[in-house]
N, C-alpha and C positions, 0 to 999 in steps of 0.2 A: 458322697463322692469326694475323694481326696485330691486336692489340687497339687499336682507336682510341679515344683518350680526348678528349672534347670539352672545350674550355676553359670553365671556369665563367664564367658571366655575372656581371659586377659589377652590383650594384644602382645606381640613380642616386645614392642617398645615399652609398654607398661610393665611387663615382667622384668625387663632389664633395669628399668628405673627403680622398681621396688628392691631389686637386689643391691643396686648402688646405694640406695638410701639406707638399707639395713646393714651394709657392710662398711666398717670404718675405712677411711681412705689411707692407703699406705704411701709412704714417701717414695720417691723415685729411687731406682738403683743407681747409687752414685759412683760405682767403680768406673763407669764410662767417662766420668768427668776427668779422671786421671790419665786418660789415654794419650793426651797431648800436653805439652808443658803449660803449667798453670803458675801464676805469680801472685803473691799476696804479701800480707804484713802480719806482724805479731801484735796482739792486744794484751798487754799485761797490766792493765790499769787498775787503780784503786777504787774507782767508781765504775759501775756497769755502764758501758758506752751508750750514748743516746743515738737518736736517728741521724743527727748531723755528723757524728763521728763516722758511722758506717758509710753514709753517703759520700763523705769526703774521701775515704779510702777507695771506694768504688769509682769515684770521679777521676782518680789518677789512672785507673785502668786495672786495679787489682780485681782478681776473680774469687779470692778466698782470704779468710782471716783465721789465724791460729789463736784461738780465744782461751785465755786462762781466767779463772774466777777466784783464785786463792787470795787475792788482796781485797776482795769485796767484803763488806761488813757481814759477818755470819750471825745467824740466829743463835748459834751455840758456840762452842770452842773453835771448831774448824768448819769452814764453809762446805756445805753439802754433806760432808762426812759426819758432822756432829761432834765426834771426837776421834782423832786419829790414833788415840791410845787403844780404843776398843769400838770398832764400827758395829752399829746396831741397826742401821737403816738410814735412808736418805732423809734429810731434813726438808719437810714440805715447803717451808717459807723460802729456803734457799733455792729449791728446785724451781719454784715459781719465778723467782728473779732471773734464773738462768734461762728459763723458757721465754721470758720476755725479751731478753737480749738476743736470743736466737730468732725471734720473730722480726726484731729490728733489722738484723743483719740480712735476713732473707728478703725483707721488703726493699732493702737497698740493692739487692741483686748479688749479694755475696754468699758463697758457700762457707761453712764453718767447720773447722777442725777443733773439737773439744779437747782441752789440754789441762789436766790436773797437775799441779805442782806437788801435791801431797797425796799419799795413800796411807791406809792403815799401817802403822809401824814405820812410816817415812814421812814425817812432818817437814814441810819445806823449812829450810834453815832460817829464813827471814821471819817465819811465824813461830820460831823455836828458839828465840834468844840468840840467833845467829850461830847455832850449834848444829852440826851435822847429825842427822838421825838415821842411823843405820840398822835399826832393829829389824826392818823388813828383810835384810840380807843376812840375818843371823838366826831367825826363828820363823819356820814355815807356817806357824799359826797365823802370821800376818799375810802370808800368801793367800790363805783361804778367805780371810776377811777382805782382802783386795779383790778376790774373785767374786765374793758376794756383792761388794760395792759396784763393780762393773756390770754384773748381771742385773742389778737393780736399776742402774743408770741407763743401760741399754734398753731395758723393758720400758722405762719411762720416756725414752727419746726415739725409739726405733721408727715411729711414724711422723717425726718432726721434719718438715720440708727443709731442705738445705743443709742438713748435717752430712758433710762429705766424708768424715772419718772420725774415729775415736783414737786419739793419741794417748796411749795407755798410761804413760807417766813421762813427765818432762825431766830430762837429764838424769837418768838413773846412774848410780855409782856403786854397784856391788863390789867392785874391785877395791874401793877405798878401804884402807885399813885391813886389806885382805892378803897382803903379801906380794903385790906387784905394783910397780910404780906407774904413774901416768906417763903415757907416750913410751912405754917400754917397747922393745923390739917385738916384731910379730912372733918370733920363735919363743921369747919369754912369755908372751901373752898366751900362746897356745899351750905351753908347758903348764902355766898357771891354771888354764881352764881344765886341762885333763885332771889336775889334782882336785878341782872343786866341782866338776860336773856331777850333778845330782844333789848337790848341797843347796842351802838357801842362797848361795851367791851365783847360782846358775841362771843367768838372765834369759837365755833362750827358753829354758824350761819354764821359768816364771811366766813369760809371755804366752807360752803355749797353754798354761793353765787358765789365764785370763781370757784368752780367745775362746777356749772351750766353754767358759762360763757365758760369754757374750753370745755365742752361737746357739745356746739353749733357747734364747729368747729373740735373737735378731740374727738371721742367717745371711744378711746381705750387706749391711753397712761396712765399708772398708775400715781396717784397723791400721793405725800408724804406730811404729815402734821405733824408739830412739836407741841408738847404739850405747854401749857402756861408757864408763869414765866421763860422765857428764855429756854424753852424746858426741864424743870426739870423733872426728872423721877417720881416725886410724884405729877405731875400736870395734869395727865389725870383723877385723881380720882373724880373730880367734873363733868366730862362730863356725861350726862345722858346715853349715849349709842354710838354705832358706827355711823359714817356718812352713809348716805343712799347709796352712790355710792359704788359699789362692788369692785372697783379697787383702794382702798385707802390703803396706807401703813402708819402706825402710828409710829412716830419717837420721840425719847427722847435723851437727852445728859447727860453725866455722868462725872462730875468733883468734886463730893462731897467726902470728905469735902473740899470745895473750899478754905477755909482758909489755908489748908495744900498744896493743889496741884497746887496753882497758883503762878505767879511770885512774887507778893508782900511778900510772905512768906519768900523768900530768903533774903529779906532786913531786916528782924527782927534781933534783937540782939540774940534772941534765937528762931530760926525757929521751928514751929511745925513739929513734926515727924509723920511718918506713919510706922507702927501702933503707935497710941498714943492718948492722950486726945487733942481734937480739938474743938473749938467753932462751934456750929451748931444750927441755929435757936435761937440764943440768949443765949445758955447755953453750957458748955463743955460736950462733950461726948467722950466715948472710941470708936475710929474708927480702925477697924481691918477687917480681911477677913469676919467674920460673920456679922459685921455691914454693910459692903459694900453689902453683899448678901441680908440681910434683906431690905435694902433701895432699891436696884436695882430690887428686886423681884416685887415691887409694880405695875409697868406698865404691867407685864406679868399676875399678878393676876387679874388686872382690865380687861384685854383683855379676859381672860379665862371666867370670870364671865359674859361677854357680848357676848360670842360666836364668838370672833375674833380669827382667827387662828394664831398660833405662827409664821407662815410664813409671816404674815403681820406686824410683829413687827421689828423695826429697832433701833439700837443704832447709831444714825446719827453722833455722836461725842463722844469721850472719850479721856482722856489724863491726864498727869501731867507734870509739869516742869521737864526736863531731869536731872537738877542738884540736885533735891531732892534725898537724900540718898537712899530712898527705893521706888523710882519711878518704878523700875522693878517689885518689889513685888506688888505694887498697880496695875499696868497694868495687871499682871497675875490674881490678885484677881477679877478684873472687868471682864476680859475675861472668867474666870471660870464660872461666873454666866451666861454670854451670851452663853457659850458653853452648859451649862445645859439646857437652854431654846431654844436652836437651833435658835438663833436670827441672823438676818443680822447685820453687823456692818461696820463702817468706822472709822478708828483711825484719831485723830487730832495730827499732820498734816503731809503731805508729802512734804519734802523739801521746806518749806515756805521761801520765799526770802525777807520777811520784818519783821519777828519775829522768832528768833531761838529757843525759849525756849522749844518747843515741837517737835523739829526736832531731833528725837532719833538717827539718823545715825551720829550725831555729838558727841555722847557720853556725858560726863559730863563737858568737857572743855569749856572755853570761845571762842567765835569766834574771829578771828583777825579783825584788824581795816579795812581791805579791804572789809569785809562784809558790814560794815556801809558806806563805801565810794561808794560801788555799789548802795546802796539805795539812797544816795544823788545824784548820777549821773544818776539814773534810768537805770542802766545796770544790766545784770545778774551777780549774785555772782559766783565766781569760786571755791567755797569750795568743797573739795573732801568728798563725803559721803562714809560710809562703814557700814558693819554689826557691831553692837556693842552689849554689854550685855544689854543695856537699850532698844534696839530695839527687842531683842530676843523673849519676849513673843508675840509680834505681828508678826514678820517675820517668826517664826516657824509655827504659825497657817496659815499664808498665804501660805507657802510652802507646808504644808500638804493638802491644799485645791486645789492644782494644779491637773488637770485631770489625769495626769500620776501616781499620788500617791493616788488617791481616791480608 
């Protein structure tokens, strides 16, 4: 006689548990994070940030960090890329370093927007002998290598908790050396684009290719795209319309008038002041709160005219050198426009360890020699940061955004 043994019936709970154990966990769909205004800071540090760094940013009330890794020590020529001259695959050691930083940010309660400064054929100038690398905008073979890179990176990170967006490239400038000046009129920019549409200088088409590559492996993580001419706020104007992907965030940067807000201004015998008359697009202009508002309104008007929600607009960077006498007023004037438009924003920058000029927690004073020694020795700086009047326009808004005060 053959003894027949009936298979035990799994309970519904046991069956669900077995499915959960055998199925890799997916990260949450982060598009909902961007449905209400979110405020953060930029991290462009030379050393991968530690737990204390991310906790301090979160402690002010920031909800996200725009994280760049190009200053970190690479295993090969270029961090993560291996070699921007010819991409052949992600560098495992660099990827592990990036993943560790992402875990630290997530543990601190911050969302992360991953932001490369280099792509194949476009090595960041500060890693390129301070020379502009425009090969990406001249030869489409680098387009395909960039698409391969982003496909690989999205595949590696798509299930990583807290990755709120992929910022495809920081401050692209396909227009540079291409026959149109920076801050050209909208009519001139549109004529220029009509001449170059379909070529290697076609930024919307380039983004479309990269997004298609990402969506092959990651259908949900939002994508952030910078406008042209180094992400200038007046450089969306020539784009015919929004990109086709519904999970795109449109980002611009704000440092205008650059002649006043930048470091070189402080070296002039008579620095430009804000408010005041400052050269812009080849001629002097009066820059004050109204001029800032008029200039900064352009990307929001462009978006509204094309049916793009205000919740998809991001001021990815803004700032001024902290030693400028009226930096505080400038920051407040910029933030007032962003407040009015309910935009997401990330200030530049938080506790940067290689350039102190926009580290507002340091006030107006010069940094001690130990700061520069730390850079030479590739060690963390030990400067004490604190709340300062220069940081107040930012820190106040961050504090007001904390859940307990909403």
